[in-house]
N, C-alpha and C positions, 0 to 999 in steps of 0.2 A: 359539383362544388361551385359555388358562386364566388367568382374572383372579384376583388374590390375594384370598382369603377373609378378611375382617376378623374380629376376635374379637367375638362377640356378647355384649353385656352382659345383666344380669338383666332389665332392662326391655325390651330389644330381642328377646329369645328368643321371647316370646309373639307379637310382631308378625311375626317371621320365620315361625313355624309357621302363623299364620293366613294369611299370604301364600302359603305353600307349599300349604296345603289349597285356597286359592282357585285357584291355578294348576292343580292336579291335578283340580279338579272338572270333569266333562264339560260342555261348553257346550250350551245348547239348540240343537236343529237342526230345521229345517223343510225339506221337500222339495216340489217342484212336482208337481202331479198328472200322471199318465201316461195316455196315450190307450189305447183298447181294442186298436188295431192293434199298438201297442208291447207291450201285455200279451200278445197272442197270439204276437207274435214271440218274447218272452221265454219264454213257455210252450213254444214250439216248439223252443227251443234244446236241450232235453233229448233230443229225438228226432232231432236233426239228425245228419247223417253225420259220421264222423271227419274227412273232408276239410274240411267247413265249420268244424269246431272248430279245426282246425289253421290255417285261414285267419284266423279271428277272433283266435286267439292271436298270430298274426304281426302283426296291426295294432294290438293293445292291449298296452301295456307291462305286464309282470307282475313280481312280486317272488318270487324262488325260495323264500324262507323261508315265505311265506304259502301258496304253491302246495303245498309239502310238507305243511302242516297240512291244507289243504282236500282234497287228493287222497286222503288216508287215509280221509276220510269220504264218498267219492263214492257208495259203495254205500248208505250210510244215507240220503243225500240223495235218491237215486233212488227208494228205497223210500218215503220221505216224500212225494215227488211223486206216485207212483202212488196212494197212499192218499188224498192230497189231491184228485186228479182223480176218483177213484171216489166220493167223497163229494159228493152233489149239493147238500147244504146248506152246504158250506164257502164262506167268503167268498173272492173272488179277490184281495183286497188285503191279506191278512194280513201283518203286519210281523214275525212270528216264525216260526221253523221248529220242527219236531219236535225232541225232545231228541236231542242228538248224543252220540257217544262222547267220553269225556274224552281230551284231547290228552296224549300222553306228555310227561313232563318232560325227556326226553332231546332233544326237538326244539328248535331255536333259537326264541327268542321272536319274536312278530310285532311288530317295531318298526323304525322308521327312525331309527337312532341315529347321531348325528354324533360321531365319536371326538374331535373338537376341543373338544366341550363337556364340561366336568367336571361329571358328575351324580353325586351321592352314592348310596350303597347304599340309603339309606332312601327315595329318591325313587321314587314309584310312578306309572307311566303307565297310564291307563285309556282304553280305546276305547269309544266310545258303543255302547249296546246297542240302537240302533234296528234294526240289520240282523242281529242275532243275539245270542247269549249274551255277557254282559259279560266281557271279559278284562282282568285286572289283572296288571301286570308289576312285579317287584321287581328288585334288582340281578342275581340269578342264578336265580330260580325263576319258573315260569310257573304260574298258577293259573286255572282255568276254573270259576267257580261254576256251580251247577246252575240250569237255567232254571226259570221258573215252571211250575206244573203245566198241561199243555195241556188243552184241552177234549175232549169226548168224540169229536169229529170229527177230531182230530189237528191242529187249528189253535190257535195261541196268541193271547192277548189282550194288548194293550199295557198298560204299567203304569197308565195312567190309566183303564183299563176301556173304552176306545174303540178301534174298529178304525181302523187307519191306511190310508187309500186312496192314499197318496203313492207307495208302492213296489210294493205287490202282491207278485208272486212274483219280484222282481228278484234276491233272494238265492239263488234256486234254481239259476240258471245261472252260467256263467262270467262273464258281464257283471256279474251281481250281486256276485260275489266281487270283481271288479275295482273296482266302485263302492264296496263296503264297505272294500276295502283303501285306495282313494284317500281316502275320507272319514276313515279311521283315520289315514292319513298327514297329512291336513290338520289333524286335531285335534292330532296330535303336534307338527306344525310350529307351530301356534298356542301350544301349551304351551311349546315351546322358545323361542318369541318372548317369552312372558310371563316365562319363566325368565331369558332374557337381559336383559329389562328390570329384573327384580329384582336381577340381578347388577350391572347398571349403577348401580342405587341403592346397592347394597353398595359398589361401587367409589367412588361419590361420598362415602359415609360414610367409607371408608378415606382418601379425599383430605382430608376434613375432619379426621380424626384425625391425618393426616400434617401438616396445617397447624398443628394444635395442638402437635404435637411440634416443628415448625419454630419456632413462637413460643417454646416453652420453650428450645430451643437458642439462639435469638436472645437471649433474656433471660440465659441462662447466659453467652453470649459477651459481652454487655454487662457482666455482672458481672466476667468475667475482664478485660475492658478497664479496668473501674474499678479492679480490683486492680493491674493493670499501671501505671495512672496513679498510684495510691498508692505503689507501689514506686518509680516514677520520682521522685515528690516526695520520698520518703525518701532516695533516692540523691542528689538535688540538695541535700537538707539535710545529708547526710553530707559531700558535697563542700564545702559552705559551711563546715562545721565544720573540715574539713581545711585549707581556705584560712585560716580564723581562727587555727588552731593554727600554720600556717606564718607568718602575720603576727606572732603572739606570739613565735615563735622568732626571726624577723628583728628584732623589737623588743628581745628579750633580747640578741641578738648586737650590736645597735647600742649598747645600754647597756653591755655588756662592753667594746666598743671604746672608748666614751667614758670608761669607768672606767680603762682602760689608758692612754688619752691623759692623763687627769687625773693618774694616778700618775706618768707620765713628767714632766709639768709640775711636780708636787710634788717629785719627785727632783731635777730641774734647779734648782728654786728652793732646795731644801735645800742642794744642793752649792754654789750661788752664795752663799747666806747663810753657809755654813760657810767658804768661802774668804774672804768679806768679814770674818767674825769673826776668822779666823786673822790676816788682814792687819791688822785693827784691834788685835788683841792684840799682834802684833809691833811695830806702831807705838807702842802704849802702853808696851810694855817698853822699846823704844828711847828713847821720850820719858822714861820713868821713869829709865832709866840716864843719859840726858843731864841730867835734872834733879838726879839724885843727884850726878853729877859737878860740876854747877854748885854744888850745895849744899855739897859738900865744898870746892870752890874758894872759894866765898864764906865758908864757915866758917873756912877756913885764911887766907883773905886779909882777910876782913871780920869779924874776931872782935869788933871794937868795935861793929859794927852788929848785935849779937845780937838785939835786939828785932825789928828789921826782918827779920833772917834767920829768926827764929822765926815771924814773921808769914808770911813767904814760904814757909817750910817747912809751916806750917799750911795755907796756901792750896794749896800743891802737894799736901799730904797729902789735903786735901779733894778736889782734882781727881783725885788718884790713886784715892781712895775712890770717887769718882763713876765713874771709868773701870772700877774693879773691879766696881762694881754693874752698870754697863752690860754688862761681860763676863759677870757672873752672869745678867743678864737675857737676854743673847744665848745663854748656855748653856741657860737655861730654855726659851728659844724654840726652840733646836735640839732639846732633849729633846721639847718639844711636837710639833715637826715630825716627829721620829723616831717618836713615838707615832702621829701621824696617818698616817705612812707604813706603820707596822705595821698600823694599823687598815685602811688601804686595801688592804694586802697580804692581810689576813685576809678582807676583803670580796671581793677579787678571787678568792681561793681558793674562798670560798663560792659566788660567782657562777659560777666555772668548774665546781664540783661540781653546782650547780643546773642549769647548762647541759647538763652530761653527763647528768644525770637526765632533763631535759626531752627531750634527743635520744633517750635510750633509750626513754622513754615514748612519744615520737612514733613511733619505729621499731616498737614493739609495737602501738601504735594503728593505724599504717599497715598492718602485717601483718594485724591483725584486720579492718580495714576492707576490705582486699583480699580476704581469705577470705570475708567476708560478701558483698562485691560479686560474687565469683565464684559463690557459692551462688545469689545473686539472679539473676545472668545465666543460670545453668544452669536454674533453675526457670522463668525467663521463656522460655528456648528450648524446654524440654519442654512448657510450657503452650502456646506458639505452635504447636508441632508437633501437639499434641492438638487445638487449635482448628482447625488446617488440615485434619486428618484428619476431624474432625466436620463441618466445612463441606463437604468433598468428598463425604462420605457423604450429607449432606443434599441437596446438589445432585444426586447420583446418584439418590436416592429421588424427588426432585422431577421429574427427567427421566423416570423410569419411570412416575410417576403422570401426568405430562403425556401420555406416549405412550399409557397406558391410556385416558385421557380422549379421546384423538384416534382411538380405534378406529373411530368412525363415519366419519371422513374417510379413514383408512388402509385399512380392510377394505371391500371392495365388498359391498353388500347388508346391512351391519350397521346396526342402528337404535339 
């Protein structure tokens, strides 16, 4: 499984490189001492028959790639063994062999590489040099550095200047090659284990970074929720304003209805007063005609009573004058009522015009509010969709990270 490689910051690059060098450094190795019989047996493997070699190869697992490398140098190793045996002063437990021929670059590298582990091109795998020359591997090249200069007897000395009595001539036979190969594979497996541990740490860092991103997304989501609450509050405020405008329109309608009712009452009162005034004028005219006839009758019949007649005429004249004044007062009252009716009619016209203006303004305001509400709803829907998409993506990333952290439980043998 290839774990996601997190982006290294400036401060973490040096730590990563130091961990990388620590992983690739060859670990110290100690070997148990070998008996003289085992050494004689190992020394005798070079002269054994081909049948015994085939039998030993059948019982010990071998790696084809390493066998290709080592079989090319069989003649050189046999020559080194003969020289080593002919030299009486040579130590039987030398840990290094005579210089070998350089391995061609066309051959495959000596490595046990797991294809499921993503190793970069710059990662170098080194095999311990206790059993032979140090071999370093890069992504595609194989390099075999030169050995230290051997001594005059054909035997090499360990890097610390001391002879190693742990192996002896184990690397001269096929069993020595198998041991060297197995130890190299063990080292590579240890380095792979350290590499996997480092990758686990990197995955933990990636999880922490993802948690930070999730916190940022949660904060952004809270901000969007706050904006939605503000928009909802503004919408409620606009709805309250619409309700207030509707209440004002209803109040204006009620005022207009009351004004119409008052105008109707004033018109009825004016008509009633006009009828009463006409009736009073007719009665006064009738009474005046009656009084005039009586005056003429009294004048014709009662000429001797001129003073009394004059008094009566004066009295009747005063009454008539009073009636005329009352009629004029009634006329003035009728004119005043007419003016009041005209004023009420003008006010009613103005109220109707104002009502129409308010209705038109309300329609415009209603359209504007509906457009604004539609835009707000569209933005809210788009924001909700974006929030849902971000939340789904966050949940997906969290699931992948949880799965990556659960590798120890899901993959058998993972640590």
